[in-house]
GUZATI-387574 format. One record per residue (C-alpha): residue in one letter; x, y, z; residue number from 1. Coordinates in steps of 0.001 Angstrom, whole numbers, plus 500000, padded with zeros to 6 digits. Layout:
<recs>
A_X_Y_Z_NUM
...
</recs>
This chain:
<recs>
A_455721_835924_154871_1
V_454968_832312_155613_2
P_452698_831611_158598_3
L_454606_829994_161433_4
R_453113_827189_163492_5
A_454257_826650_167066_6
V_455246_823088_166150_7
N_458010_824312_163839_8
A_459166_827372_165758_9
E_462902_827040_166142_10
E_465280_828704_168575_11
G_466140_832156_167280_12
R_463120_832447_164986_13
F_461467_835869_164842_14
I_457700_836187_164590_15
K_455024_838853_164770_16
G_451267_839077_164639_17
S_449196_842002_163357_18
G_450605_844350_166004_19
A_453970_846102_165985_20
G_455685_843764_168466_21
I_458318_841296_167267_22
Y_459154_838206_169298_23
A_462026_835750_169508_24
A_460282_832368_169479_25
T_461148_828826_170433_26
R_458959_825760_170510_27
T_457887_826562_174049_28
Q_457907_830349_174456_29
K_457988_833791_172904_30
R_459934_836803_174141_31
W_458993_840335_173104_32
I_462002_842220_171717_33
I_461839_845694_173230_34
N_463219_847747_170319_35
P_464870_847506_166887_36
A_468409_847774_168324_37
C_467740_844757_170553_38
Y_466248_842900_167573_39
V_469487_843332_165630_40
A_471554_842485_168726_41
A_469530_839251_169035_42
G_470553_838287_165494_43
G_467721_839837_163495_44
R_468278_841433_160117_45
P_467997_845246_160082_46
D_465353_845044_157322_47
F_463250_842555_159390_48
S_463259_840132_156441_49
D_463802_837199_158800_50
T_460564_837838_160702_51
S_457626_835563_159950_52
L_454050_836755_160147_53
V_451748_834569_162232_54
S_448077_834845_163044_55
D_447210_836602_166262_56
S_445698_833362_167562_57
E_448961_831474_166868_58
L_450939_834212_168602_59
A_448598_834187_171603_60
A_448935_830399_171911_61
I_452694_830583_172569_62
P_453506_831161_176260_63
E_455263_834423_177032_64
A_458660_834715_178752_65
A_460661_837759_179898_66
P_461279_840335_177159_67
V_464580_840492_175285_68
V_466678_843450_176428_69
C_470149_844433_175187_70
E_473169_846524_176089_71
K_472509_850243_176489_72
A_468715_849824_176444_73
Y_466741_851778_179043_74
V_463874_850122_180875_75
K_461608_850497_183861_76
F_458907_848298_185338_77
S_455261_849296_185575_78
R_454337_850927_188892_79
D_458010_851589_189703_80
P_459679_854906_188828_81
T_463227_853484_188774_82
V_464852_853599_185341_83
Y_467622_851128_184490_84
M_470321_850929_181850_85
I_471346_847489_180625_86
Q_475114_847303_181039_87
G_477188_844145_181186_88
G_473959_842148_180955_89
L_472674_843644_184213_90
L_470001_846207_185012_91
R_471786_849177_186591_92
P_469536_851771_188287_93
F_469984_855482_187724_94
S_470156_857358_191019_95
D_468654_860574_189655_96
P_467506_862217_186394_97
P_470790_864081_185707_98
C_472676_860774_185824_99
A_470133_859144_183496_100
F_470459_862020_181012_101
K_474279_861812_181187_102
Y_474079_858156_180103_103
G_471760_858816_177166_104
V_468200_858722_178475_105
A_466139_861250_176519_106
R_465121_864288_178580_107
N_461471_863490_177837_108
W_462089_859810_178798_109
S_460847_858705_175353_110
N_463573_856059_174928_111
V_462681_854267_178177_112
V_460665_851076_177633_113
T_458184_850091_180333_114
L_458098_846363_181060_115
D_455384_844545_182966_116
R_456404_844319_186610_117
K_455891_840542_186521_118
W_459323_840337_184823_119
N_461270_842289_187469_120
T_462837_839116_188919_121
S_463815_837748_185497_122
Y_466974_839820_185156_123
G_470176_840352_187095_124
Y_470798_843646_188848_125
G_474007_845613_189305_126
A_475160_848805_190945_127
T_474219_852212_189645_128
P_476471_853573_186890_129
C_476310_856938_188693_130
S_478958_858032_191145_131
K_477862_858257_194751_132
P_477833_861733_196335_133
</recs>
């Protein structure tokens, strides 16, 4: 892969450093893509062939913005037990574990991605997908 410099990072460009994380990059920011399904939903190729490798110092020099989430992804924020499903572009809280499992959360919670709590105001919120008792 060709090293990417922040000066030529274009909207929709995918980059990664030596770690596993892949980012959507622009000239002014990078956004961590939370999982492979969201990478493809953001326009990435399933074989990751459109991701450029950059040095860790180049990656660190690009300011970070809220992570990329996508429909049907499950997330929570650090220090908060609430788990959300992305639906209609909004974070929808599960009211209890049985509801979360009904909507596809793994019983061991392994498919829930924990985001830094600093991003909790970066997304829109909606009502729970669970019926009220």
